[in-house]
LOTI-496294 format. One record per residue (C-alpha): x, y, z; residue number from 1. Coordinates in Angstrom, 1 decimal. Layout:
REM LOTI-496294
<site c1="X" c2="Y" c3="Z" nr="NUM"/>
...
REM end
This chain:
REM LOTI-496294
<site c1="92.9" c2="-171.0" c3="-0.2" nr="1"/>
<site c1="92.7" c2="-172.0" c3="-3.5" nr="2"/>
<site c1="91.2" c2="-175.4" c3="-2.2" nr="3"/>
<site c1="88.8" c2="-174.0" c3="-0.2" nr="4"/>
<site c1="87.5" c2="-171.8" c3="-3.4" nr="5"/>
<site c1="87.5" c2="-175.4" c3="-4.9" nr="6"/>
<site c1="85.5" c2="-177.4" c3="-2.7" nr="7"/>
<site c1="83.1" c2="-173.6" c3="-2.2" nr="8"/>
<site c1="82.6" c2="-173.8" c3="-6.2" nr="9"/>
<site c1="82.1" c2="-177.2" c3="-6.1" nr="10"/>
<site c1="79.7" c2="-177.1" c3="-3.2" nr="11"/>
<site c1="77.5" c2="-174.5" c3="-5.1" nr="12"/>
<site c1="77.6" c2="-176.5" c3="-8.7" nr="13"/>
<site c1="75.7" c2="-179.8" c3="-6.9" nr="14"/>
<site c1="73.1" c2="-177.3" c3="-4.9" nr="15"/>
<site c1="72.3" c2="-175.8" c3="-8.2" nr="16"/>
<site c1="71.9" c2="-178.7" c3="-10.1" nr="17"/>
<site c1="69.5" c2="-179.4" c3="-7.3" nr="18"/>
<site c1="67.8" c2="-176.8" c3="-7.5" nr="19"/>
<site c1="67.1" c2="-176.6" c3="-11.4" nr="20"/>
<site c1="66.3" c2="-180.4" c3="-11.0" nr="21"/>
<site c1="63.9" c2="-179.6" c3="-8.5" nr="22"/>
<site c1="62.5" c2="-176.8" c3="-10.8" nr="23"/>
<site c1="62.3" c2="-179.1" c3="-13.3" nr="24"/>
<site c1="59.8" c2="-182.0" c3="-12.0" nr="25"/>
<site c1="57.6" c2="-179.1" c3="-10.3" nr="26"/>
<site c1="57.0" c2="-176.3" c3="-12.5" nr="27"/>
<site c1="54.2" c2="-176.2" c3="-14.8" nr="28"/>
<site c1="54.9" c2="-174.3" c3="-17.9" nr="29"/>
<site c1="53.0" c2="-171.3" c3="-18.0" nr="30"/>
<site c1="51.4" c2="-171.5" c3="-21.7" nr="31"/>
<site c1="50.3" c2="-175.4" c3="-20.4" nr="32"/>
<site c1="46.4" c2="-175.0" c3="-21.1" nr="33"/>
<site c1="44.0" c2="-177.4" c3="-19.7" nr="34"/>
<site c1="43.5" c2="-180.7" c3="-21.6" nr="35"/>
<site c1="40.8" c2="-183.6" c3="-22.1" nr="36"/>
<site c1="41.9" c2="-186.7" c3="-24.2" nr="37"/>
<site c1="40.4" c2="-188.3" c3="-27.5" nr="38"/>
<site c1="41.2" c2="-191.5" c3="-28.7" nr="39"/>
<site c1="42.2" c2="-191.8" c3="-32.4" nr="40"/>
<site c1="41.6" c2="-194.1" c3="-35.1" nr="41"/>
<site c1="44.6" c2="-196.9" c3="-33.4" nr="42"/>
<site c1="43.0" c2="-197.0" c3="-30.1" nr="43"/>
<site c1="45.5" c2="-194.7" c3="-28.2" nr="44"/>
<site c1="44.8" c2="-191.6" c3="-26.2" nr="45"/>
<site c1="45.4" c2="-188.2" c3="-27.5" nr="46"/>
<site c1="45.9" c2="-185.1" c3="-25.3" nr="47"/>
<site c1="43.5" c2="-181.9" c3="-26.9" nr="48"/>
<site c1="43.2" c2="-178.8" c3="-25.6" nr="49"/>
<site c1="39.6" c2="-177.9" c3="-23.7" nr="50"/>
<site c1="38.7" c2="-175.4" c3="-26.0" nr="51"/>
<site c1="38.5" c2="-178.1" c3="-29.5" nr="52"/>
<site c1="35.1" c2="-179.1" c3="-29.5" nr="53"/>
<site c1="34.0" c2="-182.4" c3="-29.1" nr="54"/>
<site c1="33.2" c2="-184.8" c3="-32.5" nr="55"/>
<site c1="30.3" c2="-185.4" c3="-30.9" nr="56"/>
<site c1="28.9" c2="-182.3" c3="-31.2" nr="57"/>
<site c1="29.1" c2="-182.7" c3="-35.6" nr="58"/>
<site c1="27.3" c2="-184.8" c3="-37.2" nr="59"/>
<site c1="29.7" c2="-186.8" c3="-39.7" nr="60"/>
<site c1="30.0" c2="-185.6" c3="-43.7" nr="61"/>
<site c1="32.4" c2="-187.2" c3="-45.4" nr="62"/>
<site c1="35.8" c2="-189.1" c3="-45.4" nr="63"/>
<site c1="38.4" c2="-188.1" c3="-47.9" nr="64"/>
<site c1="41.2" c2="-189.6" c3="-48.4" nr="65"/>
<site c1="44.4" c2="-186.7" c3="-49.7" nr="66"/>
<site c1="47.5" c2="-188.2" c3="-52.0" nr="67"/>
<site c1="47.0" c2="-192.0" c3="-50.3" nr="68"/>
<site c1="49.0" c2="-190.1" c3="-47.0" nr="69"/>
<site c1="46.3" c2="-188.4" c3="-45.2" nr="70"/>
<site c1="42.7" c2="-189.5" c3="-44.0" nr="71"/>
<site c1="40.0" c2="-186.6" c3="-43.6" nr="72"/>
<site c1="37.1" c2="-187.0" c3="-41.4" nr="73"/>
<site c1="34.7" c2="-183.8" c3="-42.3" nr="74"/>
<site c1="32.0" c2="-182.7" c3="-39.7" nr="75"/>
<site c1="28.9" c2="-180.7" c3="-39.9" nr="76"/>
<site c1="27.7" c2="-178.9" c3="-37.3" nr="77"/>
<site c1="23.9" c2="-178.9" c3="-37.4" nr="78"/>
<site c1="23.0" c2="-175.8" c3="-35.9" nr="79"/>
<site c1="25.1" c2="-173.8" c3="-38.7" nr="80"/>
<site c1="24.8" c2="-174.1" c3="-42.6" nr="81"/>
<site c1="28.3" c2="-173.8" c3="-42.9" nr="82"/>
<site c1="28.6" c2="-177.3" c3="-45.3" nr="83"/>
<site c1="32.2" c2="-177.9" c3="-42.8" nr="84"/>
<site c1="32.8" c2="-177.1" c3="-39.1" nr="85"/>
<site c1="35.2" c2="-179.6" c3="-37.6" nr="86"/>
<site c1="37.7" c2="-181.9" c3="-39.3" nr="87"/>
<site c1="40.4" c2="-184.3" c3="-38.0" nr="88"/>
<site c1="43.3" c2="-185.2" c3="-39.9" nr="89"/>
<site c1="44.7" c2="-188.6" c3="-39.4" nr="90"/>
<site c1="48.3" c2="-190.0" c3="-41.2" nr="91"/>
<site c1="47.9" c2="-193.2" c3="-42.8" nr="92"/>
<site c1="48.7" c2="-195.1" c3="-39.8" nr="93"/>
<site c1="45.9" c2="-193.8" c3="-38.0" nr="94"/>
<site c1="47.7" c2="-191.4" c3="-36.0" nr="95"/>
<site c1="45.7" c2="-187.9" c3="-34.8" nr="96"/>
<site c1="47.6" c2="-185.2" c3="-36.3" nr="97"/>
<site c1="45.7" c2="-181.9" c3="-36.8" nr="98"/>
<site c1="42.0" c2="-180.9" c3="-35.7" nr="99"/>
<site c1="40.2" c2="-177.9" c3="-37.3" nr="100"/>
<site c1="37.4" c2="-176.4" c3="-36.5" nr="101"/>
<site c1="34.9" c2="-173.1" c3="-36.9" nr="102"/>
<site c1="32.4" c2="-171.4" c3="-35.1" nr="103"/>
<site c1="30.9" c2="-168.2" c3="-36.2" nr="104"/>
<site c1="31.7" c2="-166.3" c3="-32.7" nr="105"/>
<site c1="35.4" c2="-167.1" c3="-32.8" nr="106"/>
<site c1="36.4" c2="-168.1" c3="-36.2" nr="107"/>
<site c1="38.3" c2="-170.6" c3="-37.7" nr="108"/>
<site c1="41.1" c2="-172.5" c3="-35.2" nr="109"/>
<site c1="43.9" c2="-175.6" c3="-35.6" nr="110"/>
<site c1="45.0" c2="-177.6" c3="-33.3" nr="111"/>
<site c1="47.6" c2="-179.8" c3="-34.6" nr="112"/>
<site c1="50.8" c2="-182.5" c3="-32.7" nr="113"/>
<site c1="53.5" c2="-180.5" c3="-30.7" nr="114"/>
<site c1="55.8" c2="-183.2" c3="-32.9" nr="115"/>
<site c1="54.7" c2="-181.8" c3="-36.4" nr="116"/>
<site c1="56.4" c2="-178.6" c3="-36.0" nr="117"/>
<site c1="59.9" c2="-179.9" c3="-35.3" nr="118"/>
<site c1="61.4" c2="-181.5" c3="-39.0" nr="119"/>
<site c1="64.2" c2="-183.3" c3="-36.1" nr="120"/>
<site c1="61.3" c2="-185.5" c3="-34.9" nr="121"/>
<site c1="59.6" c2="-188.4" c3="-36.2" nr="122"/>
<site c1="56.0" c2="-189.4" c3="-35.9" nr="123"/>
<site c1="53.9" c2="-187.6" c3="-33.5" nr="124"/>
<site c1="53.7" c2="-187.1" c3="-29.9" nr="125"/>
<site c1="50.0" c2="-187.7" c3="-29.3" nr="126"/>
<site c1="49.4" c2="-183.8" c3="-27.7" nr="127"/>
<site c1="48.0" c2="-181.2" c3="-29.8" nr="128"/>
<site c1="48.3" c2="-177.5" c3="-29.3" nr="129"/>
<site c1="46.2" c2="-174.9" c3="-30.8" nr="130"/>
<site c1="48.5" c2="-172.9" c3="-32.9" nr="131"/>
<site c1="45.9" c2="-169.9" c3="-34.6" nr="132"/>
<site c1="42.9" c2="-168.3" c3="-35.0" nr="133"/>
<site c1="41.3" c2="-167.2" c3="-38.8" nr="134"/>
<site c1="38.4" c2="-165.1" c3="-38.6" nr="135"/>
<site c1="35.7" c2="-165.1" c3="-41.4" nr="136"/>
<site c1="37.6" c2="-161.9" c3="-42.9" nr="137"/>
<site c1="41.3" c2="-164.2" c3="-43.5" nr="138"/>
<site c1="42.5" c2="-161.8" c3="-40.8" nr="139"/>
<site c1="45.3" c2="-164.4" c3="-38.7" nr="140"/>
<site c1="45.5" c2="-163.9" c3="-35.2" nr="141"/>
<site c1="47.6" c2="-165.5" c3="-33.3" nr="142"/>
<site c1="46.1" c2="-167.3" c3="-30.0" nr="143"/>
REM end
């Protein structure tokens, strides 16, 4: 009797492991958002959410270096009066770390590389996700 329980339990574990493995392969996460690719300064493709406007919609204003650690490209939308409407932040290796943009109807938004929020992960993943939205008045709301 005890041997049958062991065999049944062992069989159950095999079935459970098989089912879990199938779920990890076939299930798309609920938080997944449509993405497109963008090329970073190194020429590598980076996945960014579709909500991030294309940089081609903006005019490059200037490039600045921050503390010899970051390179920031500032862009202007000629349809609006703001001096900066879109910014891309890169590390010195040319890897895209963050995109920030402003639209009058949506406020300020940011998309950041998913590895930057994990202190145990070194380097960037090449996948950006939208973090939050900031309204014109500076109130924060989760996206």
